[in-house]
VOBA-1610 file (N, C-alpha, C; in pm, whole numbers, padded with zeros to 5 digits, always signed):
BEGIN
Asp+00099-00121+00005Asp-00007-00005+00007Asp+00096+00126-00003Leu+00015+00242+00000Leu+00092+00364-00013Leu+00189+00386+00109Asp+00142+00358+00244Asp+00232+00374+00348Asp+00347+00285+00332Ala+00336+00168+00292Ala+00456+00076+00293Ala+00557+00124+00174Met+00498+00170+00062Met+00589+00232-00042Met+00663+00357+00026Lys+00601+00449+00099Lys+00657+00561+00149Lys+00771+00533+00256Phe+00736+00418+00330Phe+00840+00354+00425Phe+00973+00307+00351Gly+00927+00228+00241Gly+01043+00189+00162Gly+01134+00296+00101Asp+01065+00407+00057Asp+01146+00511-00001Asp+01237+00564+00111Leu+01166+00586+00240Leu+01253+00638+00338Leu+01354+00557+00382Val+01338+00427+00407Val+01456+00342+00452Val+01557+00338+00334Ala+01519+00323+00205Ala+01625+00306+00112Ala+01704+00430+00106Ala+01657+00556+00142Ala+01750+00666+00134Ala+01823+00686+00266Ser+01816+00600+00359Ser+01875+00638+00507Ser+01986+00539+00511Asp+02072+00569+00622Asp+02171+00496+00658Asp+02153+00357+00727Phe+02014+00339+00751Phe+01976+00211+00816Phe+01969+00099+00711Ala+01956+00136+00603Ala+01957+00026+00493Ala+02097-00025+00451Pro+02112-00167+00465Pro+02222-00229+00428Pro+02256-00195+00294Lys+02383-00193+00255Lys+02434-00147+00129Lys+02365-00216+00004Asp+02326-00343+00018Asp+02254-00403-00098Asp+02127-00358-00113Phe+02060-00293-00013Phe+01940-00236-00022Phe+01924-00095-00034Arg+02022-00027-00023Arg+02041+00128-00040Arg+02000+00181-00175Gly+01910+00280-00160Gly+01864+00322-00300Gly+01773+00226-00377Lys+01725+00127-00315Lys+01644+00034-00376Lys+01503+00010-00285Pro+01404+00100-00303Pro+01294+00093-00206Pro+01214-00029-00231Ala+01204-00080-00356Ala+01127-00206-00379Ala+01195-00304-00323Ser+01314-00328-00323Ser+01392-00439-00247Ser+01381-00430-00090Cys+01366-00309-00043Cys+01337-00288+00102Cys+01216-00332+00141Met+01113-00302+00072Met+00965-00350+00088Met+00947-00491+00091Leu+01036-00565-00001Leu+01027-00707-00022Leu+01090-00768+00087Ala+01207-00724+00130Ala+01271-00778+00246Ala+01200-00761+00366Ile+01124-00648+00398Ile+01046-00636+00521Ile+00924-00727+00503Gln+00859-00767+00376Gln+00748-00853+00363Gln+00802-00985+00398Cys+00919-01027+00356Cys+00964-01160+00386Cys+00993-01170+00523Gly+01057-01074+00584Gly+01082-01077+00725Gly+00943-01092+00801Ala+00849-01024+00763Ala+00723-01034+00850Ala+00665-01179+00843Glu+00685-01245+00729Glu+00633-01381+00711Glu+00702-01481+00808Ile+00819-01451+00868Ile+00880-01538+00953Ile+00897-01474+01096Gly+00818-01356+01121Gly+00810-01317+01241Gly+00938-01199+01278Leu+00990-01131+01175Leu+01082-01029+01205Leu+01011-00884+01190Ala+01051-00791+01279Ala+00989-00661+01285Ala+01073-00602+01140Pro+01022-00483+01089Pro+01074-00429+00973Pro+01223-00397+00977Leu+01271-00345+01065Leu+01421-00303+01066Leu+01505-00429+01098Gln+01442-00527+01180Gln+01520-00660+01196Gln+01529-00721+01045Ala+01411-00723+00982Ala+01413-00799+00864Ala+01530-00728+00755Leu+01544-00593+00766Leu+01634-00537+00676Leu+01786-00578+00715Gln+01811-00594+00833Gln+01942-00646+00867Gln+01961-00796+00868Ser+01852-00888+00859Ser+01851-01021+00866Ser+01828-01102+00748Ile+01775-01021+00633Ile+01739-01089+00520Ile+01843-01062+00414Ala+01889-01156+00333Ala+01976-01115+00237Ala+01924-01191+00097Val+01964-01117-00006Val+01910-01182-00143Val+02040-01239-00214Val+02036-01371-00219Val+02147-01437-00286Val+02104-01517-00404Asn+02159-01467-00519Asn+02111-01533-00648Asn+01967-01529-00670Gly+01903-01414-00637Gly+01777-01388-00657Gly+01667-01459-00559Arg+01735-01516-00454Arg+01632-01587-00357Arg+01664-01532-00219Pro+01555-01512-00135Pro+01575-01462+00004Pro+01645-01570+00094Ala+01718-01530+00183Ala+01795-01600+00276Ala+01810-01536+00409Val+01812-01602+00518Val+01819-01549+00656Val+01950-01564+00713Tyr+02008-01465+00765Tyr+02147-01486+00832Tyr+02131-01592+00965Gly+02240-01655+00982Gly+02238-01784+01082Gly+02195-01719+01219Asp+02246-01594+01263Asp+02207-01548+01395Asp+02055-01531+01407Ala+02001-01471+01301Ala+01858-01446+01313Ala+01771-01579+01302Ala+01825-01687+01225Ala+01748-01810+01228Ala+01758-01861+01367Met+01856-01864+01444Met+01880-01918+01565Met+01779-01836+01660Ala+01780-01705+01649Ala+01682-01618+01743Ala+01535-01653+01707Leu+01495-01678+01578Leu+01369-01700+01550Leu+01317-01848+01612Val+01412-01939+01594Val+01389-02070+01651Val+01381-02067+01796Lys+01467-02013+01867Lys+01466-02024+02012Lys+01348-01934+02075Ala+01293-01836+01994Ala+01185-01763+02037Ala+01043-01845+02010Ser+01051-01951+01941Ser+00934-02027+01901Ser+00893-02125+02005His+00768-02144+02034His+00714-02241+02135His+00749-02381+02109Val+00782-02419+01991Val+00808-02550+01945Val+00951-02591+01957Cys+01024-02492+02008Cys+01178-02520+02032Cys+01197-02550+02180Glu+01242-02664+02214Glu+01278-02700+02344Glu+01422-02653+02386Tyr+01511-02683+02292Tyr+01652-02638+02305Tyr+01736-02657+02181Val+01838-02577+02167Val+01932-02577+02053Val+02076-02571+02123Thr+02166-02678+02094Thr+02294-02660+02153Thr+02395-02657+02043Glu+02515-02604+02049Glu+02618-02599+01955Glu+02750-02625+02007Ser+02846-02681+01922Ser+02974-02708+01982Ser+03064-02724+01856Val+03196-02697+01874Val+03301-02720+01771Val+03424-02789+01849Glu+03435-02900+01803Glu+03561-02971+01871Glu+03681-02992+01771Gly+03796-03023+01838Gly+03914-03052+01760Gly+03982-02910+01707Asp+04090-02948+01643Asp+04158-02818+01579Asp+04195-02859+01438Gly+04221-02741+01373Gly+04274-02755+01229Gly+04177-02836+01137Glu+04242-02929+01071Glu+04148-03019+00985Glu+04065-03138+01055Gln+04097-03122+01194Gln+04020-03223+01263Gln+03888-03167+01332Met+03860-03048+01300Met+03743-02976+01367Met+03605-03042+01318Val+03511-03053+01410Val+03378-03104+01377Val+03280-03000+01453Ala+03205-02967+01378Ala+03087-02864+01431Ala+02965-02959+01443Thr+02893-02947+01557Thr+02795-03019+01604Thr+02658-02920+01633Cys+02546-02946+01578Cys+02426-02866+01627Cys+02321-02961+01668Thr+02271-02949+01785Thr+02156-03048+01838Thr+02040-02964+01861Ala+01935-02997+01789Ala+01804-02919+01801Ala+01705-02997+01834Lys+01634-02972+01942Lys+01522-03060+02001Lys+01390-02972+02002Arg+01299-03037+01905Arg+01174-02980+01896Arg+01073-03049+02005Arg+00993-02951+02061Arg+00912-02996+02174Arg+00811-03100+02121Gly+00798-03196+02210Gly+00708-03320+02167Gly+00770-03431+02094Tyr+00877-03407+02047Tyr+00951-03518+01961Tyr+01046-03589+02047Pro+01040-03713+02040Pro+01137-03797+02121Pro+01273-03782+02127Gln+01330-03760+01998Gln+01473-03747+01973Gln+01512-03614+01916Pro+01619-03554+01939Pro+01663-03429+01889Pro+01716-03452+01749Thr+01719-03354+01671Thr+01793-03357+01539Thr+01944-03314+01568Val+02040-03413+01525Val+02179-03376+01558Val+02247-03384+01405Val+02319-03273+01381Val+02395-03251+01255Val+02523-03225+01282Arg+02610-03300+01226Arg+02757-03260+01234Arg+02816-03236+01086Phe+02901-03132+01093Phe+02960-03083+00970Phe+03114-03082+00996Thr+03191-03158+00921Thr+03334-03171+00936Thr+03420-03094+00831Val+03542-03101+00862Val+03637-03041+00749Val+03638-03122+00627Ala+03611-03264+00640Ala+03615-03338+00536Ala+03477-03309+00451Asp+03375-03279+00527Asp+03263-03240+00445Asp+03271-03098+00373Ala+03341-03013+00431Ala+03380-02888+00369Ala+03456-02899+00246Lys+03554-03002+00248Lys+03651-03021+00144Lys+03562-03091+00020Lys+03478-03176+00061Lys+03389-03247-00044Lys+03308-03134-00118Ala+03260-03041-00052Ala+03179-02936-00087Ala+03272-02819-00171Gly+03397-02828-00168Gly+03480-02740-00227Gly+03474-02611-00144Leu+03467-02618-00023Leu+03457-02491+00065Leu+03583-02459+00152Trp+03648-02581+00193Trp+03757-02552+00270Trp+03879-02499+00202Gly+03924-02380+00261Gly+04028-02312+00200Gly+03975-02207+00090Lys+03863-02190+00073Lys+03790-02099-00016Lys+03820-01964+00041Ser+03858-01863-00050Ser+03900-01729-00012Ser+03761-01665+00036Gly+03787-01576+00142Gly+03683-01517+00219Gly+03658-01572+00348Pro+03525-01577+00400Pro+03515-01627+00533Pro+03569-01768+00568Trp+03567-01855+00462Trp+03610-01996+00478Trp+03754-02001+00532Ser+03839-01913+00484Ser+03969-01886+00499Ser+03998-01796+00641Gln+03916-01703+00655Gln+03924-01618+00764Gln+03873-01674+00888Tyr+03759-01736+00867Tyr+03679-01780+00999Tyr+03628-01922+00981Pro+03720-02026+00950Pro+03678-02155+00941Pro+03581-02213+01035Lys+03636-02182+01154Lys+03546-02255+01289Lys+03395-02212+01270Arg+03386-02065+01256Arg+03259-02009+01257Arg+03171-02057+01134Met+03252-02077+01023Met+03169-02131+00908Met+03131-02269+00924Leu+03208-02351+00982Leu+03160-02498+01012Leu+03039-02495+01095Gln+03045-02414+01209Gln+02932-02401+01291Gln+02804-02349+01215Met+02812-02252+01130Met+02701-02200+01057Met+02636-02312+00961Arg+02728-02389+00903Arg+02671-02485+00806Arg+02603-02604+00891Ala+02653-02650+01015Ala+02586-02744+01085Ala+02453-02688+01143Arg+02459-02555+01189Arg+02341-02478+01235Arg+02234-02482+01138Gly+02264-02428+01018Gly+02175-02417+00904Gly+02097-02555+00878Phe+02170-02654+00871Phe+02105-02781+00848Phe+02014-02835+00943Ala+02064-02834+01075Ala+01997-02877+01190Ala+01848-02799+01206Leu+01861-02663+01187Leu+01755-02574+01228Leu+01651-02596+01103Arg+01692-02619+00987Arg+01596-02639+00883Arg+01528-02779+00890Asp+01605-02885+00928Asp+01544-03004+00950Asp+01462-03011+01074Ala+01483-02952+01173Ala+01394-02962+01294Ala+01288-02868+01305Phe+01307-02745+01237Phe+01201-02640+01249Phe+01179-02586+01115Pro+01129-02662+00998Pro+01106-02600+00873Pro+00998-02499+00869Asp+00887-02514+00957Asp+00765-02429+00967Asp+00805-02296+01027Val+00920-02292+01121Val+00956-02171+01169Val+01026-02076+01072Leu+01117-02141+00987Leu+01193-02076+00899Leu+01138-02057+00754Lys+01025-02115+00747Lys+00932-02122+00621Lys+01024-02157+00493Gly+01121-02243+00511Gly+01187-02286+00390Gly+01306-02210+00358Leu+01352-02102+00435Leu+01459-02018+00402Leu+01580-02081+00443Val+01687-02077+00367Val+01814-02122+00393Val+01886-02025+00451Thr+01999-02061+00529Thr+02088-01949+00588Thr+02161-01873+00475Ala+02177-01749+00490Ala+02261-01669+00411Ala+02399-01719+00408Glu+02472-01772+00494Glu+02602-01824+00487Glu+02608-01945+00401Glu+02510-02020+00409Glu+02503-02141+00310Glu+02475-02079+00167Ala+02375-01994+00161Ala+02335-01968+00018Ala+02456-01894-00058Gln+02532-01830+00014Gln+02658-01756-00042Gln+02757-01841-00099Asp+02764-01968-00047Asp+02857-02074-00092Asp+02801-02131-00226Tyr+02675-02133-00266Tyr+02632-02195-00377Tyr+02715-02143-00505Pro+02736-02225-00592Pro+02787-02176-00721Pro+02707-02052-00784Gln+02771-01964-00837Gln+02711-01846-00896Gln+02672-01884-01031Pro+02538-01868-01074Pro+02510-01892-01212Pro+02579-01806-01314Glu+02618-01876-01428Glu+02693-01806-01533Glu+02578-01712-01607Pro+02630-01605-01642Pro+02534-01507-01723Pro+02502-01565-01851Ala+02378-01536-01887Ala+02335-01598-02031Ala+02404-01538-02137Arg+02452-01610-02236Arg+02532-01575-02348Arg+02449-01561-02464Glu+02473-01477-02558Glu+02394-01454-02689Glu+02429-01593-02770Pro+02324-01651-02826Pro+02365-01761-02902Pro+02448-01723-03030Val+02544-01793-03082Val+02618-01779-03198Val+02551-01833-03318Val+02515-01749-03404Val+02467-01796-03547Val+02554-01796-03648Val+02575-01905-03691Val+02676-01919-03815Val+02595-01929-03936Arg+02609-01831-04027Arg+02549-01827-04149Arg+02640-01856-04268Pro+02600-01952-04376Pro+02682-01964-04472Pro+02694-01839-04559Lys+02825-01834-04620Lys+02853-01716-04708Lys+02824-01736-04841Phe+02742-01647-04912Phe+02701-01654-05050Phe+02763-01551-05127Asp+02824-01579-05245Asp+02881-01482-05337Asp+02782-01448-05427Asp+02738-01316-05432Asp+02644-01272-05542Asp+02728-01239-05680Glu+02852-01216-05667Glu+02930-01194-05784Glu+03011-01324-05826Pro+02995-01347-05965Pro+03072-01478-05997Pro+03221-01463-06002Arg+03295-01549-05954Arg+03423-01546-05945Arg+03507-01588-06085Ala+03623-01524-06101Ala+03710-01548-06235Ala+03721-01698-06243Gly+03711-01735-06377Gly+03729-01882-06415Gly+03618-01990-06376Arg+03522-01926-06305Arg+03425-02019-06269Arg+03312-02035-06383Val+03269-02157-06406Val+03172-02185-06505Val+03025-02152-06466Val+02964-02059-06528Val+02832-02014-06514Val+02756-02045-06633Leu+02620-02046-06608Leu+02532-02068-06718Leu+02466-01938-06739Ser+02481-01881-06859Ser+02434-01750-06911Ser+02284-01783-06945Pro+02198-01704-06877Pro+02054-01724-06919Pro+02017-01712-07065Lys+02107-01638-07142Lys+02077-01627-07277Lys+02153-01722-07371Ala+02213-01813-07315Ala+02307-01889-07391Ala+02265-02035-07373Asp+02280-02124-07465Asp+02236-02264-07445Asp+02375-02354-07397Arg+02485-02287-07400Arg+02589-02359-07336Arg+02667-02285-07230Pro+02742-02356-07145Pro+02812-02285-07020Pro+02918-02184-07079Val+02935-02082-07001Val+03028-01970-07048Val+03132-01960-06939Ile+03260-01946-06968Ile+03370-01930-06872Ile+03379-01785-06839Asp+03341-01762-06710Asp+03343-01609-06666Asp+03506-01577-06643Asp+03553-01483-06726Asp+03676-01439-06710Asp+03690-01282-06732Pro+03707-01224-06599Pro+03703-01082-06591Pro+03820-01020-06699Ala+03925-01086-06722Ala+04032-01048-06785Ala+03994-01037-06939Gly+03890-01095-06978Gly+03846-01100-07125Gly+03926-01179-07208Lys+03981-01288-07146Lys+04055-01387-07220Lys+03969-01501-07256
//
């Protein structure tokens, strides 16, 4: 409605808008709407919703906050054990009324298999944190899909391969000569026999 559009314009022009939303009132409105569907207040949504490859995602800390605030959550615990390439991140999420918790482990071997270990950026700067975020994302989505409404964590979504831009199709057309080449046999429309086309007049 009109009020929402005005609010989107106001936020997009302010310092409160994250850089990906700055100057984009429509994106601000959609982020706020997406956040409202999972229980985030407008300004929380702008700070917690990311758009990755055209799809909304929620940052891992916001996902944890939403789950812990839900009445269906009994508890969530996390740990990272080991050092270096022996690190193992574990997230245990217990849904109220379910006999067993959901337990997800994410290891360095899993990160290597996914092509993440040693990748430039957060995986090189904060490997322990990234292992934790990956275990968390899987566990929370498995145990509380209704709370997160199917959104993946932004940390996970940012690791997906970027789609290649569409390329223009290459059209190969045969080359036709409108002009007869020297020495080529052509059939004159006024002659009953082939004529040797010779520009030199020989």
